[in-house]
C-alpha positions in Angstrom: 91.1 71.3 79.7 92.2 70.9 83.3 95.8 71.6 84.4 97.7 72.1 87.6 99.1 75.7 87.5 100.8 76.0 90.9 104.2 77.7 90.8 105.5 75.4 93.5 104.6 72.4 95.7 103.4 74.4 98.7 100.5 76.2 97.0 98.3 74.2 94.7 95.9 75.7 92.1 94.0 73.7 89.5 93.0 75.5 86.3 90.0 74.3 84.3 89.3 75.9 80.9 85.8 75.9 79.4 83.7 78.1 77.1 80.7 80.3 77.5 77.8 80.1 75.1 79.2 82.8 72.8 82.6 81.0 72.6 84.5 83.2 75.1 87.0 81.3 77.3 86.3 81.0 81.0 89.0 79.7 83.4 88.3 78.4 86.9 91.3 78.6 89.3 90.5 76.4 92.3 92.5 76.2 95.5 89.9 74.3 97.6 88.3 70.9 97.5 86.8 69.1 95.9 88.2 70.7 92.7 91.9 71.4 93.6 92.6 67.7 93.9 90.5 66.7 90.9 88.0 64.9 93.1 85.3 66.8 91.3 85.3 68.3 87.8 84.0 71.8 86.8 81.2 71.6 84.2 79.7 74.3 82.1 76.1 75.1 82.4 75.8 78.5 80.6 72.1 78.5 79.6 72.2 81.9 78.0 71.8 82.4 74.3 74.4 85.2 73.7 75.0 84.7 70.0 78.5 85.4 68.8 81.1 87.1 70.9 81.9 90.8 70.2 84.8 91.5 67.9 87.3 94.3 68.7 87.4 97.7 67.2 90.5 99.3 65.8 93.5 101.4 66.8 94.1 104.8 65.2 97.4 106.7 65.4 97.4 110.3 66.8 100.1 112.3 65.1 99.9 115.0 67.7 100.9 112.7 70.6 102.5 109.7 68.9 99.9 107.5 70.7 97.6 104.7 69.5 94.0 105.4 70.4 91.6 102.4 70.6 88.2 102.9 69.0 85.8 100.4 70.6 82.3 101.8 69.9 80.6 98.5 70.9 81.5 99.2 74.5 78.8 101.9 74.7 76.3 99.1 75.3 78.2 97.4 78.1 76.5 96.5 81.4 76.1 99.6 83.7 75.6 99.2 87.4 73.0 96.4 87.5 71.1 95.6 90.7 72.9 93.2 93.0 70.6 90.3 92.2 71.5 90.7 88.5 75.2 91.0 88.9 77.1 89.3 86.0 80.1 88.5 88.2 78.3 86.7 91.0 77.9 82.9 90.7 74.8 82.1 88.7 73.2 80.3 91.6 73.0 83.4 93.7 71.1 85.8 91.4 67.8 86.0 89.6 69.4 85.8 86.1 72.3 83.7 84.7 75.7 85.4 85.1 79.1 85.2 83.4 80.1 82.5 85.9 77.8 79.4 85.5 78.5 77.9 88.9 77.1 77.9 92.4 80.4 79.2 93.8 84.0 79.7 92.8 87.4 80.5 94.2 89.0 82.6 91.4 87.7 82.9 87.8 89.0 84.6 84.7 87.0 85.1 81.5 87.2 87.1 78.3 85.5 90.4 78.6 82.1 90.4 76.9 82.8 94.0 75.7 86.5 94.0 74.9 88.7 96.8 73.8 91.2 94.3 72.3 90.4 90.8 71.0 91.7 88.0 69.0 88.3 88.1 67.2 88.5 90.6 64.4 85.7 91.7 62.0 85.9 90.3 58.5 88.2 92.2 56.2 90.1 93.9 59.1 93.5 95.0 58.1 96.0 97.8 58.7 95.5 100.9 56.6 94.8 104.6 56.7 91.8 106.7 58.0 90.5 108.6 55.0 93.4 107.2 53.0 95.5 109.9 54.6 99.0 109.0 55.8 98.6 111.3 58.8 96.3 108.7 60.4 97.4 105.1 60.3 95.0 102.5 61.5 95.4 98.9 62.7 93.3 96.1 64.1 92.9 96.1 67.9 94.4 92.7 68.3 94.9 91.4 71.8 92.7 90.3 74.7 90.8 91.7 77.6 90.1 89.5 80.6 88.1 89.9 83.8 89.5 88.5 87.1 86.9 87.7 89.8 88.9 87.1 93.0 85.9 86.6 95.2 82.4 85.3 94.8 81.1 87.7 97.5 79.4 90.7 96.0 80.2 93.0 98.9 83.7 91.7 99.4 87.0 93.4 98.8 90.6 92.3 98.1 91.6 93.1 101.7 89.1 90.5 102.9 90.9 87.6 101.2 92.9 85.1 103.2 96.7 85.1 102.5 96.2 81.7 100.7 93.6 83.1 98.4 95.6 86.3 97.8 98.5 84.0 96.8 96.2 82.2 94.4 95.3 85.5 92.8 99.0 86.3 92.4 99.6 83.0 90.7 96.7 83.7 88.4 98.1 87.1 87.5 101.4 85.5 86.7 99.9 82.6 84.7 97.7 84.9 82.6 100.6 87.3 82.0 102.6 84.4 80.6 99.7 83.0 78.5 98.8 86.4 77.1 102.4 87.3 76.4 102.5 84.4 74.0 99.6 85.6 71.9 100.5 86.8 68.4 100.7 90.6 68.2 100.7 91.2 72.0 103.4 93.7 73.1 102.4 94.4 76.7 100.3 92.8 79.5 98.7 95.1 82.1 97.1 93.7 85.3 94.9 96.1 87.3 92.0 96.6 89.6 89.6 99.6 89.4 87.5 100.1 92.5 84.7 102.6 93.3 82.2 104.7 91.4 84.5 107.7 91.7 87.0 105.8 89.4 84.2 105.0 86.9 83.6 101.4 87.8 80.4 100.1 86.2 80.1 96.8 88.1 80.0 96.8 91.9 81.2 93.3 92.3 85.0 93.3 93.3 87.1 92.3 90.3 90.2 93.1 88.4 91.1 93.1 84.7 94.0 92.2 82.4 94.7 93.9 79.1 96.9 92.4 76.4 97.9 95.4 74.2 99.0 95.2 70.6 101.5 98.1 71.3 103.6 99.3 74.2 101.5 101.8 76.1 102.5 105.5 76.2 103.2 105.5 79.9 105.6 102.6 79.5 107.3 104.0 76.4 108.0 107.2 78.3 109.3 105.3 81.3 111.6 103.2 79.1 112.9 106.4 77.5 113.6 107.9 80.9 115.3 104.7 82.0 117.5 104.7 78.9 118.5 108.3 79.5 119.2 107.4 83.2 121.4 104.4 82.3 123.4 106.5 79.7 123.9 109.3 82.2 124.6 107.2 85.4 125.1 103.6 84.4 122.3 102.7 86.8 118.8 101.3 86.7 116.2 104.0 87.1 113.5 102.0 88.9 116.0 100.2 91.1 117.7 103.5 92.0 114.4 105.1 92.9 113.6 102.1 95.2 117.0 102.2 96.8 116.8 106.0 97.4 113.3 105.7 99.0 114.6 102.9 101.3 117.6 104.9 102.3 115.6 108.0 103.1 112.9 106.0 104.8 110.7 109.0 105.3 108.0 107.8 102.9 108.3 104.0 103.4 105.0 102.6 104.5 105.6 98.8 104.7 108.9 96.9 104.5 109.5 93.2 104.3 112.3 90.8 103.3 111.4 90.9 99.6 109.1 94.0 99.2 108.9 97.6 100.1 105.9 99.9 99.8 106.5 103.7 99.7 104.9 107.0 98.7 107.0 108.4 95.8 108.8 111.7 96.5 106.9 113.4 93.7 103.4 111.8 94.2 100.8 113.2 91.9 97.6 111.9 93.6 96.0 112.6 97.0 96.7 109.0 97.9 99.5 107.3 96.0 101.7 104.3 97.0 104.2 102.2 95.1 105.1 98.6 95.9 108.3 97.1 94.5 110.3 93.9 94.9 113.9 94.2 96.2 115.1 91.9 93.5 115.2 93.1 89.9 112.4 91.2 88.1 110.7 92.2 84.8 107.2 90.8 85.5 104.9 88.8 87.8 105.9 85.4 86.3 109.5 86.0 87.3 108.7 86.1 91.0 109.9 83.2 93.2 107.7 81.3 95.7 109.1 83.2 98.7 108.5 86.5 96.9 104.9 85.5 96.0 104.3 84.4 99.6 105.4 87.7 101.0 103.6 89.7 98.3 100.3 88.1 99.4 100.9 89.4 103.0 102.2 92.9 101.9 99.4 93.4 99.4 96.7 92.5 101.9 98.3 94.8 104.5 98.4 97.6 101.9 94.9 97.2 100.8 93.6 97.2 104.4 95.5 100.5 105.1 93.9 102.2 102.1 90.5 101.6 103.7 91.6 103.2 107.0 93.2 106.4 105.5 90.0 108.4 105.8 87.2 108.3 108.4 83.8 109.9 108.9 81.4 109.9 111.8 80.1 106.5 110.5 83.5 104.8 110.3 86.3 104.2 107.8 85.8 105.2 104.2 86.2 102.5 101.5 88.8 104.2 99.3 88.2 104.3 95.5 91.5 103.4 93.8 93.3 102.1 90.7 95.8 99.3 91.5 98.1 99.0 88.5 100.9 96.5 87.9 103.6 97.9 85.7 105.5 95.1 84.0 108.2 95.0 81.3 106.9 94.8 77.8 106.8 91.4 76.1 109.8 92.2 73.8 111.0 95.8 73.7 112.9 97.2 76.7 112.7 94.2 79.0 116.1 95.0 80.4 114.9 98.4 81.4 111.5 97.5 82.7 111.1 96.5 86.4 108.0 95.1 88.1 106.2 97.5 90.4 102.7 98.3 91.6 101.2 101.8 91.6 98.1 102.4 93.6 96.4 105.8 93.2 93.2 107.4 94.4 91.3 110.5 93.4 89.8 111.0 96.9 91.5 113.9 98.6 89.1 113.9 101.6 85.9 112.1 102.5 83.4 113.3 99.9 85.9 115.4 98.0 87.6 114.4 94.7 90.6 115.6 92.9 89.4 116.5 89.5 91.8 116.5 86.6 91.0 120.0 85.5 92.8 122.4 83.2 96.4 122.0 84.2 96.2 118.2 84.5 93.9 117.3 81.6 95.0 119.9 79.0 98.7 120.4 79.9 99.5 117.1 81.7 101.0 119.2 84.6 99.9 117.7 87.9 99.4 119.8 91.1 99.0 117.8 94.3 97.0 119.3 97.2 99.0 117.5 99.9 102.6 116.3 100.5 104.0 112.8 99.8 105.3 112.8 103.4 101.8 113.4 104.8 100.4 110.6 102.6 103.0 108.3 104.0 102.2 109.3 107.5 98.5 108.6 106.9 99.2 105.1 105.5 101.6 104.3 108.3 99.1 105.3 110.9 96.5 103.1 109.3 98.6 100.0 109.9 97.3 96.9 111.7 100.9 96.5 112.8 102.1 100.0 113.9 105.7 99.0 113.3 105.0 99.0 109.6 106.6 95.6 109.0 105.2 92.4 107.6 104.7 89.6 110.0 106.3 86.4 108.8 
């Protein structure tokens, strides 16, 4: 299946859907010739004999927290830091073994994770029930989907190296996949994110992001919606909007400001490096963004990613910062009027070669202690700007 998926006429992206040898879906998103115009057609050449795709595990309810915990034992065997010439995310033509992307090159690709936490494929006989037949521990199928987003074919690349046009393609891909996954039966929340760096726990060195389609609203989002409900009842306002407005008024922690977006370090930042990016207009999710908002987001996001890699330096040069870039979107159904799109980027690196460990207070009690100040984090990010004025060039 091939379809044009561009949000508007100015930026064209052609999507081609195909299948890998185990039945998982792979999607090519092309913004360059000869594929974007349809002059050439993507073809599948997956020569691997993978057998049947992995099925998902199950979700078990924790009565001590009220959270659903996903049990996915098959992920123990997932690929772990292979050598560069055996990278499963590089184009097949560049390595010594066939990869997940059976092509000589690509612009952006998305495919179902080979070792999914959530999947539409369920083991035979899977149904909701109880662990040990005890009502304390409800269980349910881990229905949903996990996707990998490869935004560059270059093994040593990074998001900050993308052109604004390619970054815009990635934004359109995030939005398209959010819409598609939100329509799947049983999906309650879609989470777009990128993990980078061994310090974060990344097992594949090739730059990539992921998208999770959860069968429940995640604990972080549920708690945020409750706080937003309390804030509305108490003040009549929108919590996330009021936080953005307050940060813009103060200005002391603002890092980048454009016509449609503002990046800031939150006043109560938990992490050694933490920055939020939010649209000025109230929108629930990525699909709701307009063309001008997406255009500027591509510029702001690239600017922000470049700053992160200039926060710390050693004698040999800038340090490539390990981070988690997490897009918070409103759930598919519950609380959409309270949710508001925003990005949260965090890093565990508190200095070159030094990590912030989630030790007793953080891990056991959930009580964070930050070893720096949000104002200092903002100063570091502002000083790392390619444009010292901290504004986005139009």
